[in-house]
C-alpha positions in Angstrom: 0.0 0.0 0.0 1.9 3.0 -1.3 0.0 5.9 0.3 0.9 6.1 4.0 -2.1 8.4 4.8 -4.5 5.8 3.3 -2.8 3.0 5.1 -3.2 4.8 8.5 -6.9 5.6 7.7 -7.6 2.0 6.8 -5.9 0.6 9.9 -7.5 3.0 12.4 -11.0 2.9 10.9 -11.0 -0.9 10.9 -10.6 -0.8 14.7 -13.8 1.2 15.2 -16.7 -1.2 15.7 -19.5 -1.3 13.2 -17.6 0.7 10.6 -17.5 0.5 6.8 -14.7 1.7 4.5 -13.4 1.0 1.0 -11.8 -2.4 0.4 -8.6 -2.6 -1.7 -10.3 -4.6 -4.4 -13.6 -2.8 -4.4 -14.5 -1.8 -8.0 -18.2 -1.5 -7.2 -18.5 -0.5 -3.6 -22.2 -0.2 -3.7 -22.6 -3.9 -3.1 -20.2 -3.7 -0.1 -22.2 -0.8 1.4 -25.6 -2.6 1.1 -24.2 -5.7 2.7 -22.9 -3.6 5.6 -26.3 -1.9 6.0 -28.2 -5.3 5.9 -25.9 -6.6 8.6 -26.5 -3.5 10.8 -30.2 -3.9 10.3 -30.1 -7.6 11.1 -28.2 -7.0 14.4 -30.3 -3.9 15.3 -33.8 -4.8 14.3 -35.4 -1.6 15.8 -33.1 0.8 13.9 -35.1 3.4 12.0 -35.7 7.0 11.6 -37.1 8.0 15.0 -37.7 11.7 15.0 -41.3 12.9 15.2 -41.1 15.1 12.2 -43.6 16.0 9.5 -43.0 13.8 6.4 -41.8 16.9 4.4 -39.2 17.7 7.1 -37.1 14.6 6.8 -33.4 15.6 6.5 -31.9 15.5 3.1 -29.0 13.4 4.3 -31.3 10.6 5.6 -30.4 8.5 2.5 -27.6 6.2 1.6 -27.7 7.8 -1.9 -26.7 11.1 -0.3 -23.6 9.4 1.0 -22.8 7.7 -2.4 -23.1 10.9 -4.4 -21.4 13.4 -2.0 -18.8 11.4 -0.1 -17.6 8.7 -2.4 -16.3 10.3 -5.5 -12.5 10.2 -6.2 -10.2 11.3 -4.7 -12.3 11.1 -1.5 -11.9 8.2 0.9 -15.4 7.5 2.3 -16.4 5.8 5.5 -19.6 4.9 7.5 -19.8 4.3 11.3 -22.8 3.0 13.0 -23.2 4.2 16.6 -26.3 3.6 18.8 -28.8 3.3 16.0 -27.4 6.2 14.1 -25.0 6.5 11.1 -22.0 8.9 10.8 -21.3 9.5 7.1 -17.9 10.8 6.2 -14.9 11.1 3.8 -11.3 12.1 4.0 -10.0 14.2 1.1 -7.6 16.8 0.0 -3.8 16.8 -0.2 -2.4 14.0 2.0 -6.0 13.4 3.1 -5.8 16.4 5.4 -9.5 17.2 5.2 -12.5 15.4 6.6 -16.2 16.1 6.3 -19.1 14.3 8.1 -22.8 14.3 8.5 -25.4 12.4 10.5 -28.2 10.2 9.2 -31.4 8.8 10.8 -31.7 11.5 13.4 -31.8 15.3 13.6 -31.8 15.5 17.4 -29.1 17.8 18.5 -28.5 15.9 21.7 -27.8 12.7 19.8 -25.6 14.4 17.2 -23.4 16.2 19.8 -23.1 13.1 21.8 -21.9 11.0 18.9 -19.7 13.8 17.6 -18.0 14.1 21.0 -17.6 10.4 21.1 -16.1 10.3 17.6 -13.6 13.1 18.2 -12.5 11.4 21.5 -12.1 7.9 20.0 -8.4 7.0 20.1 -8.5 5.4 16.6 -10.2 8.4 15.0 -8.0 10.8 16.9 -4.9 9.0 15.5 -6.1 9.6 12.0 -6.6 13.3 12.7 -3.2 13.7 14.3 -1.2 11.7 11.8 -2.9 13.5 8.8 -2.6 16.8 10.5 -6.3 17.5 10.5 -7.3 20.4 12.7 -10.7 21.3 11.2 -13.8 19.3 10.2 -16.6 20.2 7.8 -19.9 19.2 9.5 -22.6 19.1 6.8 -26.4 19.9 7.0 -26.9 20.9 10.6 -29.8 23.0 11.7 -30.2 26.1 14.0 -31.0 24.0 17.0 -27.7 22.1 16.7 -25.7 25.3 16.1 -27.1 26.9 19.3 -26.4 23.7 21.2 -22.7 23.7 20.0 -22.3 27.4 20.9 -24.1 27.2 24.3 -22.9 23.8 25.7 -19.4 22.5 26.5 -18.0 20.3 23.8 -14.5 19.2 22.7 -14.9 21.2 19.5 -16.1 24.7 18.5 -17.6 26.3 15.5 -15.2 28.3 13.3 -17.5 29.3 10.5 -21.0 28.7 9.1 -22.2 28.6 5.5 -26.0 29.0 5.3 -28.1 26.8 3.0 -31.8 26.5 2.5 -33.6 23.4 1.5 -37.0 24.0 -0.1 -39.9 21.5 0.0 -42.7 21.3 -2.5 -46.1 19.7 -2.5 -45.9 17.8 -5.8 -49.6 17.7 -6.5 -50.0 21.5 -5.9 -47.0 22.4 -8.1 -48.2 20.1 -10.9 -51.7 21.6 -10.9 -50.4 25.0 -12.0 -53.4 26.9 -10.8 -53.6 30.5 -9.9 -51.5 33.6 -10.4 -48.6 32.4 -8.4 -47.9 29.7 -11.0 -48.3 32.0 -14.0 -44.5 32.3 -14.5 -44.0 28.5 -14.5 -46.9 28.1 -16.9 -45.5 30.7 -19.2 -42.2 28.9 -19.5 -43.8 25.5 -20.1 -46.2 26.8 -22.7 -43.5 28.7 -24.5 -41.4 25.6 -24.7 -44.4 23.6 -26.0 -45.0 26.2 -28.7 -41.7 25.4 -30.3 -43.1 21.9 -31.0 -39.7 20.2 -30.4 -39.5 16.5 -31.0 -38.8 15.5 -27.4 -37.5 11.9 -26.9 -37.2 10.1 -23.6 -34.3 7.8 -23.4 -32.9 5.5 -20.7 -29.9 6.7 -18.6 -28.2 3.3 -19.1 -28.2 3.9 -22.9 -26.9 7.5 -22.7 -24.4 7.7 -19.8 -21.5 9.1 -21.9 -23.8 11.8 -23.5 -25.2 12.7 -20.0 -21.7 13.1 -18.7 -20.8 15.3 -21.6 -23.9 17.5 -21.0 -22.9 17.9 -17.2 -19.5 19.2 -18.2 -20.9 21.5 -20.9 -23.5 22.8 -18.6 -21.0 23.9 -16.0 -18.8 25.6 -18.5 -21.7 27.5 -20.2 -23.1 28.5 -16.8 -19.8 30.0 -15.6 -19.5 31.9 -18.9 -23.1 33.2 -18.9 -23.7 33.6 -15.1 -20.2 33.7 -13.5 -21.2 30.8 -11.2 -22.2 27.2 -11.4 -24.0 25.2 -8.7 -23.1 21.9 -10.3 -20.8 19.5 -8.5 -19.3 17.9 -11.6 -17.7 14.9 -9.9 -20.8 13.9 -7.9 -23.2 14.5 -10.8 -21.0 12.4 -13.2 -20.8 9.7 -10.5 -24.5 9.7 -10.2 -24.8 9.1 -14.0 -22.3 6.3 -13.9 -23.6 4.6 -10.7 -27.3 4.7 -11.5 -26.9 4.3 -15.3 -25.4 0.8 -14.7 -28.4 -1.4 -15.4 -26.7 -4.5 -14.0 -26.1 -2.7 -10.7 -29.8 -1.6 -10.4 -31.1 -5.0 -11.4 -28.8 -6.6 -8.8 -30.6 -4.9 -5.9 -34.1 -5.4 -7.0 -34.7 -8.2 -4.5 -33.2 -6.6 -1.4 -35.6 -6.6 1.5 -35.5 -4.0 4.2 -33.5 -1.3 2.4 -34.3 1.5 0.2 -32.2 0.3 -2.8 -31.0 1.6 -6.2 -34.3 0.4 -7.8 -35.9 3.4 -6.1 -33.7 5.8 -8.0 -35.5 7.8 -10.7 -33.8 9.4 -13.7 -35.1 11.2 -16.7 -33.0 11.9 -19.9 -34.5 14.0 -22.7 -33.3 14.3 -26.3 -34.1 16.9 -28.9 -33.0 16.3 -32.5 -31.1 13.3 -31.4 -29.0 15.1 -28.8 -29.2 14.7 -25.0 -30.4 18.1 -23.6 -31.6 17.3 -20.1 -30.8 15.0 -17.2 -32.7 14.8 -13.9 -32.0 12.3 -11.2 -33.3 11.8 -7.6 -34.0 9.3 -4.8 -36.4 8.8 -1.9 -35.3 9.9 1.5 -35.0 7.0 3.9 -32.5 4.2 4.4 -34.6 1.3 5.9 -38.0 2.7 5.0 -39.1 5.0 2.2 -40.4 8.4 3.3 -43.0 10.5 1.5 -40.3 12.9 0.5 -38.3 12.6 -2.7 -34.9 14.3 -3.1 -34.4 15.8 -6.5 -30.6 16.0 -6.4 -29.5 16.5 -10.1 -31.1 18.9 -12.6 -29.2 19.7 -15.8 -30.6 21.2 -19.0 -29.0 22.7 -22.1 -28.8 26.4 -21.4 -29.1 27.3 -25.1 -32.7 26.0 -25.3 -35.1 28.6 -23.8 -37.6 27.3 -21.2 -36.2 23.8 -21.3 -35.2 23.8 -17.6 -38.7 24.5 -16.4 -40.2 22.0 -18.8 -37.7 19.2 -18.0 -38.2 19.7 -14.2 -42.0 19.7 -14.5 -41.7 16.5 -16.6 -39.5 14.8 -14.1 -41.8 15.7 -11.1 -44.7 14.2 -12.9 -42.7 10.9 -12.9 -42.0 11.4 -9.2 -45.7 11.9 -8.5 -46.6 8.7 -10.5 -44.4 6.8 -8.0 -46.6 7.9 -5.1 -44.5 10.6 -3.4 -46.3 13.5 -1.8 -43.3 15.9 -1.5 -40.1 16.8 -3.2 -37.0 18.5 -2.0 -34.7 19.8 -4.6 -31.5 20.3 -2.6 -29.6 23.2 -1.1 -30.0 26.8 -2.3 -27.0 29.1 -1.8 -27.3 31.6 -4.6 -29.9 34.3 -5.1 -30.3 33.4 -8.8 -31.0 29.8 -7.8 -33.6 30.9 -5.2 -35.4 33.0 -7.9 -35.6 29.9 -10.2 -36.9 27.6 -7.4 -39.6 30.1 -6.4 -41.4 29.4 -9.7 -42.3 25.9 -8.4 -43.7 27.4 -5.1 -42.2 25.6 -2.1 -44.5 25.1 0.8 -41.7 25.1 3.3 -38.1 26.1 3.7 -35.6 24.8 6.3 -32.3 26.4 7.0 -29.2 24.3 7.4 -25.5 25.0 7.6 -22.2 23.6 6.6 -20.2 24.3 9.8 -16.4 24.3 10.0 -15.5 23.1 13.4 -12.1 23.0 15.1 -10.9 20.7 17.9 -10.2 22.3 21.3 -6.9 21.6 22.8 
């Protein structure tokens, strides 16, 4: 094993009970992750999402697909730790793997998260990784106001250095797709204008168009930066999503899994116009051991040169989500004013504020 940092991470993580990490020979780690989750479920029959939240308030990171897309793309080194019916998702990254980011699934209770965070940062094996890789700060993803106040108010072995505010919008799918009233006039206008062009729109399978979709993702980011001076696309995670869930063999392999929300619950929508891929949408249900009513719309890419396509393609995708029986949809974090303006067209029924917090360890 040539990389000393990876060797240390592997050795120390393997000593933490109920943990998962990449294997040396793991080409398709999804199989390994699902086997790990099934074992945890078998050994902990009562494990489930336990917070008493409304169905549309389920945290975005309460999904294994959240972990797959945002923690496991190269050159990150991902890991999962099970602790007292909760999961800690994480990844080491950066030069010499000197950065680490983590989030918590299954619960949003601040008391549970701070307890487990204090435990993790005090664990001798995890501390060894931090010390040997010279890691002094950690990115804590998707935490809410209650947890921020708890960290600031109570005594912990870490402190908040900075906060980046994000907002997650939730939509009632039925209300949005009905397009009634003045508040939906803007969205109707875009969809109607797209239809007036009478494009020959073709729906194709992701598995048959992965390379074209990956090309579209890269092109979208480049064009967005040129036209808007910003891009909200995470190219690596979006391309990973196309590769992972465009693999028909992988999806078919998990069709018979019982007790887990598997890849067969992933929805994707690829549109072609004049034989060219122009739109890619992908999402997954929130939940790990049980599907929730909330669907996460995590990737939305449309050719910027085609007017009104973005609205049409998103509406088209949400119709498919509705057909699968979901009541609500969450379309991910909003961190730009321009993005917020676009999302308002679909009229969210609720917004929840989250933060990405940079925390540092106390001496």
